[in-house]
Residue, then its C-alpha position, 0 to 999 in steps of 0.5 A: m519688516s512688513v508683509e508689503e515689504i515681504f511680498e515686495c523681496e518675493k518679486r524677482t529680477e534676474d539678479n535676485l531669482y535664485d535667493i530665498h528670504f526667511y523672517m523670523e516669527g517667533s520661534f520660528w524661520r518663514a519663507y513665502e511664495w517664490s521664497a518657499y518655492l525655492s526651499r521646497m525644491f532645495p537639492s538635497e538627500l530628502a525624499d519628496d515627504e521628507r522636505l519642507r511641508v508647505i502651508k497655503k493660507l487663503p486670506k482675504g485680499y489674496d484672490d489666489g491665496y499665498v504659500l509658505v514654508g516654516l523652519q526653526l534655525s536648528s534644522f537649517d542644516k537638514y534642509f539646506p546642507n553646507v550652506i549655514n557655514n557658507d558664507k559666500v551664500f547664507e547672509m544672517l540679516d535682523r530677524h530676516l535672513v538670505i540664502h543665495s542659492k544660484e550655485f544649487f540650482t545650476g541648470k535650473d531655468f527660472t526666468d519665468y518664475e511667476k508662471i512657475l510660482s503660479d502652476w505650483k500654487s495651483e496644485i496646493n490645496a489650503s487645508p480644510k481647517e484654513k478653509k474654516n479659518n479663513k471663513k471665521n477669523n476674518i471681519n465681515t466688513e460688509k455687515d453692520y457693525d457696533i463697537n461691542t461686536l468689533i470688541n468681541d470680535i477682536i476678543s475672539y481672534p486666535i493671534e496667537s496661532k496666527n502669522l504676521i501676515e494674516c495679523v495684519l490683514f486682520l488688523s486692517s480690516l479692523k481699521e476698515v470697520a472701525n472708520k465706518i462706525t465712526k462715521t455713523t456715530 
């Protein structure tokens, strides 16, 4: 799925408010934004420090960044007990899975999910490494580029350690710079 499609799935209605979407990225399954929130808050016997670790990314173009959690398929039983074998709540699609978790959140009112998500995200700090990477790994589309500088930026971009959204944002900034270079030549 594209970045736009992933974030479109995170927009909720009453019908899908409790759905947790995970997307396969390499050997990990990742949940973003509201799905990350539900994943973290999922009722289980785990202590708070044992729950899924939330990562906050600060890519260019996202004012307050975005949050995600990730895990391997073999860890689903630990974080989502009794879900993976329940066909009523666990839906496996191609490189996308959905946990229909409404029955696990009985008594919880998430109708103002956007405010809940915004408040939760504001409490999460990006790691100092992420703040440094955000500055270092985004192309500054305002500075003057020539083809050699652009190639060097592409070669030095650590794509192996980036997730799908970061790679698409990087590609988008490359396209913008390439358009500027071709207009000046």
